[in-house]
N, C-alpha and C positions, 0 to 999 in steps of 0.2 A: 506045221503050225496052223492052228485054226484061223480062219479068216476073221478079220475084225468087222466084216460087214454082216455077219450072221445076226438075224433079228428074230429068231424063232427058237422054240425049244426043240424043233425038228429041223436041224440044219440041212438035212439032205433034200428038203423040198424048198423051192423058191417061194417068195411071198405070193399070196393070192391077189391077182389084179383087182383093183377097185373099179368095177364096171359101172357102179352107180354114179361115181364121181365123173367117170369118162362120159356117161350119157348127159350129165349136166353141162359139160363143156360144149356139147353139140357140134356145130360146124366150125367153131372157132379153132384156130391153131393154138398149140400150147402157149406161144408167145402172146397171142391176143388175149387168151384167157388170163394169163398172168398179169397183163396190163389192167384187165377188168378187176382183178383181185386188189391190185394196188390202189385203183380208184375207189373201190368200196372201202378200203381201209382208211383212206383220207376222209371219206364221208363221215366216219364215226370216230375220227381222232386217233386211229391206230396207225402204227408204222410197221410195215412188213416188207421184206426184201424178196418178194415173190418173183420168180422168173420161170422160164420154160422148163428148166431142169427140175425145179421143185414140183411143178405140175406133173412132170413125167414120173417123179418118184412117188407121188401120191397115187397116180393111176396104176403104177406098177405094184402097189401094195407095200412099198418099202416104208412108208410112213403110215403106221396103223392108226395113229391118233394124233391130230395136230396139237401144237401148243395152244395156250389159252388165247393168245392174240389172234392166231389164225382161226381158232374156233369162233371167236366173236365176229370176225370178218365173214366167214362162210355162212354163219347163221343170219347175218345181216343181208347177205346176197340172196339167200334162199329162205325167206321167212316162212315159218310154220313147219320147217323140217328140223329134225334132230341130227346129231352126229351120225347115229346109226342109219338114218335115211340117206345120208351122204356117203354111206359105204365104209365109215370108220368103225373100229372096234370101240366098245365102251372104255372110257378112261380107266375105270377100275381094273380092267383086264390087262392093261399094259403098265399101270403105275408101278414104278420101282424096278421094272425089267430093263435089261440091256437094250431092248428094242427102242424104248423111249429115249434113253440117253443117247443112242446112236442117231435115230432118225429125227427126233424132235429138236434136240439141242442145236443141230446144225442149221435148222431153218432152211433157207434157200440153198445153202451149201456154199462153201468157199470154192470159187471156180477152179482152183488149182490143187484141191485135195487129191490125195493119191489113191484113195480106196476105189475099188473096181468091182462091179457085180457081175461081170460077164461070165465068170467061172461057175456061177450057180445055174446057168441055163441048161434045162433038160428038155430036148426036143420032143420027148415022149410024154411030158407031164401035161395033163389036161388043163392045168391052171398056169400054163406057160406065160410069164409076164411079158414076153416080147411079142405076143400076138394076141390081140383081144378079138372077141367074137360077138360083140354086142351090136355091130353095125352091118352085119352081112346083108341084110335085106336092101341096103342102099348101094351095094357094091356095083351093080350094073349101072346105076345112075352116075356114080362117081367116076367109073371108068370113062363113060362117054363125056362127062363134064370136063374131065381133064383133057381128053383127046381133042375136044372142040374148043375149050376156053383156056386151058392151061398154057398152051403154046401161043395163044393169040396175043399174050402180052408182048410178044416180039414183033407184032405187026407194026408197020411204019406209022399207021394212023394212031396208035396208042389208044384205041377205043376203050370204053369201060369194060371191066371184066367182072365176072361173078359166077356163082355156082347155079346153073340153071337146072334145077331138079325137075325131072319128068315124073309126074305122079303115076302115069300108066306103067312106067318101068318098075315101080316099087313092088308090084305084085308078081313080077317075073322071077324065075329061079335065079338065085344069087350066083354070080360068077366072080371068081377072084381075079386079081390083076395078072396080066401076062406080059410077054415081052413087048407088045405094042405100047402098053402104058409106060413101061420102063423107058422105052426109047423116046416116047413123047416127053417124058419128064426130063430126060437128059438133053433133048433138043431145046426145051424151054429154057434150061439153064444157059445153054450156049448162046441163045438169041438175046437173053437179057444182058449177058455180058457184052455181046456185040453192040447193042444199043447204048449201054453205059459207056463203053469205050468211045463211041462217037458223039453222044449227046449229054452225058452226065446223068445224075441220079434224080434231080428234082421232079422231072415229069414222069418218072417210072415207078416211084416207090409205092404209091397207093394202089396202082394197077397191078403190081406184082403180088399183092397179098392174096388175091383169089386163088391163083394156081398153087400157092403155098398151102392154103387150107385144104385144097383138093388133094395135094400130094400126101399130107398126113392122114387124110381120110382114107386114101388108098392103102396106106400102111395098116390102118385099123381093119380094113376089110380083108387083108391077107393076100398072099400071092400063090400062084399055082405051083411054083417050084422054089426051092431054096435059092437057086442062082438068081431067079427073078426077084425074090425078096431082098437079096443082098443089093441088087442094082437099085431097087426102090429105096432102100434105106440110104444108100450113098447118094442117090439123086435127090431125095428129100433133104438130106443134110446139106448138100451143095446148094440147093435152092434156098434153104434157110440162110446160108452164108451170103448168097447173092442179094437176097432181100435185106439182110442185115447191113451189107455194104451200101445199098441204096439209101437206107436210113442213116447210116454213118456219114455218107458224103453229102446228104441233105441236112445235116445238123441235128438229126433226131437220135442223140446218143443213147438215151434210155431204151428206145426201141431196138437200136442196133445191138446193144448188150444182151437184150433178151433173145433176139434171133440167134446171135452167136452161141449163147448158152444152149439154145434149142438144138443147134447143130452139134455141139459138143456132146450133149446127152445122146443124140442119135448115133454118133460115132461110137461112143462107149458101149451102148446097148448092142451094137452089131460088131464090136471088136475091129473097127475100121481105123487103122493107124493113120492112113493117108488123110481121111476126113478129120480125124482128131488134130493132126498137125495143121491142117488148113484152118480149122476153127480157132486154135490157139494163136495162129499167125495173125488173124484178123482181130482177135481180142487184144493182142499186143499193140497193134496199130491203133485201135480204138482207145486203149488206155493211155497211150502217148498223147493222142489228140485231146483227150478229156482231162489232161493234167494229172495223170496218175503214173508217173514214170517208173516207180518201183514195181508196180503191177505189170507194166509193159515189159520190164526185164524178166520177171518171173514167167509171164505168159510165153515170151519168146523162148526162154530156156525150156519150158515144158514142151513147146512145139518141136524144138530140136531133139529132145529125147524121143518123142513119138516118131519123128522123121528119120532118125539115124538109120534104122534097119531098112529103109525104103530104097536106099542106093542112089538118090538124086542129089548130085553136088549143087545143082542150081537151086533146088529147094533149100538146102542147108545155107547157101549164100544169102538168099532172101531172108531166112529166119535170123541169120547173124546180123543183117541190117536192121531187122526189127529190134533186136537186142541193143544194137548200137544206138538207136533212137531213144530207147529207155535210159541208157547210161548218159546220153547227152542231156536229157531232161533232168537228171540228177546232178548235172554239172560235173560229172566224172569223166574228165577228158581221157584219162588213161584207159578206163574201161571201154569208152567209146572207140578209141583208136585200136584197141586190141580186137574188138568185134568187127571193125571195118577191115582190118587185115585179114581176118578169117573169111569175111564175105568175099573179098577180092580173090583170095586163094581158092576158095570153092568155085567161084565163078570161072576162073581160068581153066578149070578142069573140063569145061565145055558142057554142052547139052548131052543128054542121054535118053534112051527109051524109057527110063524110070521117071522122067520129069512129068509131073501132073499136067493134065490138059488145061487146068485153070491158070497155069503160069504163063500163058501165051503173051501176057503183057510184059513179062520180066526179061529184059535184055540189057544191053550196056547202057541205054538211055535211062532206064529205071534205076539201075545201079548208081549212075551219076546223080540222078535226081534225089534219091534217098540219102546219099552221102551229103548232098548240098543241104538237105534239111537238118542233118546232124550238125554241120558246121554253123548253120544259121542259129540253131538252138544254143550252141556254145558261144555265140557272139563273134565268130570269126567271119565277118561279112565278106572280105575279099575272097577268101577261100570258098565260101559258100557260093558266091557269084560265079566263080570259075566253073564249078561243077554244074550249077544250074544252066549256065550258057551251053556247056558241052552236052547236057541232057537234051536241050532243045535242038541242038544241031544233029544229034544222033537219032531223034525220035522218028519212027515211021509215021507219015502223015495220016495213016488210017486211024491212029489213036488221037483223035482230035481233043478229047478231054485232057489227055496227058500233055499235049502241046500247050494248051491253055494253062495248065497247072505249072509247067516249068517256066512259062513266061511270067506268071504271077510270082513265082518264087524268085526269079531273077530280078524282077522289078523291086520287090521288097528288099532283097539283099543289097542291091545297088543304092536304094534310097537310104537305108540304114548305114551303109558304108560311106555316105557323103558324096554320092555321084547322082544328083537329082536329075540332070538332063538325060543321062543314060537310063535311069529308072523310068522316066516318063516314056521314053521310046519303047522299052520293054512292056510297060503297062499298056501302051497303045496296041501293041501286037496282041496282047491278051484280050483287049476289048474287041478287036477284030474277030476273035473266035467265039465271043459270047453269043453271037446270033445262032450258033449251032450247038452250044454247050449250056446246059442248065445245071449248075453245081453251086450250092450254097457255100461249100468250102472255098471255092475259088472267089466268089463274091466277097466272102469275109476277108480273105487275104488281100484283095484289091482295096477294100475299105481301109485296112490297116496301113497299106502303102500310101493311100491318099492322105491319111492323117499325118504321116511322116513328111509328106511333100508340101503340105499347106504352107509352112514358113518359107518355102522356096518357090513360090508362085511365079516370081520374076525370072527364074532360070529358064533356059531354052526348052520349049515344049511342055513345061510343067503345067502352065495355065490351060493349055489345050487339053491335056490329059485330065486335069481336075474338072474342067467343064463337062467333058464327055462322060467322065465317071459319074458326076453328079446328076446327069440326065438319065442314067440307067434306071429302068423300072426296078422296084424293090422285089427281091425274090419272095415267093409265097411262103 
């Protein structure tokens, strides 16, 4: 059967990359450029749902001509240029063709659509859409910039980051990325996760953007070997997810959604099922927190489809919990309980060599904590409090952010369950940890608990908690 993704009269050739559009993006990551497109749209009264995935499709040549809304936005962003100057085909050449109905009507794309373009990849085609060649003269600079500044985001000082381009290096012979750059990228991801586990996201998010830009620039410059290219794609995708999580945990949901979409596009371009499962996992979590429970269910189910062949029971357990959270948000107790049973069953199979490295946070404590959130969403406060308390008891002290999170969850469940004195005690434990942890998510949870406890100020310990909470500096 012919693929539904064919957009050309010559289906044996992949679309020609839009290098002009890629040059206009410059040093910005696809997610940052997508945010700029959305801002430009608001300036002229247009409404577009541009994300990193849409930018990737344009640059890959899958969208030969944008719809009229995007056309107006792009011409506003780049005054004096025509669509042809931006690398698009004339509208008359695509009008009425299947290419237009496929690429243009989808806009930014439904995140969970099933079409896949990976089978069109021809490694011998000079117009291979998975590797552009417009930026090679910068590759030496980009390699060193990542090696020296990309991993620096993990430094305890959390100093400012940026791409320090060396003008002298621009004239040297171009070199593609090698194993050193791939290793540096992987180490940057590990260190960002480590700092997030200890300190939370608020102080990290903006500083993590620079290495992400450099990572995608390295992809554009190309790699010396296919194995290295695969590592770079996976590393860049994992970094996009990590930066997306920092945005998520610090309350920047639109930014998080764009970064997760960027990671998903990277996974699909490289045929990386593990990265795809991870991206969908975080998309499900974000959708739940953003009040889109049905989307959370669909994203979690998509993650499970991607993860099933990987052979990791622990991963399937976590993804079942993500689905359970969506069902809880839909007030579907039966669906939630069924997903929770699956999560427990998978978890009991134990760890394996197939478990992804990024799942180091997932143990019995996280299982209990996520189940507590499900029961809390369903309004079963006593049951939620039992699981939240157990999560705190089981948590490794290394994960300071999670300790604070479970304490905040416990405080809220106890407050809403009519136990204000115990809630104040749990809230005080959380406040004790906030000197080390910066998380807008936890601050928001504590603020909700404080509102619930206000009528109980005379209960034991409540007044002390409220006064101490009220003295907290406002998160930036």
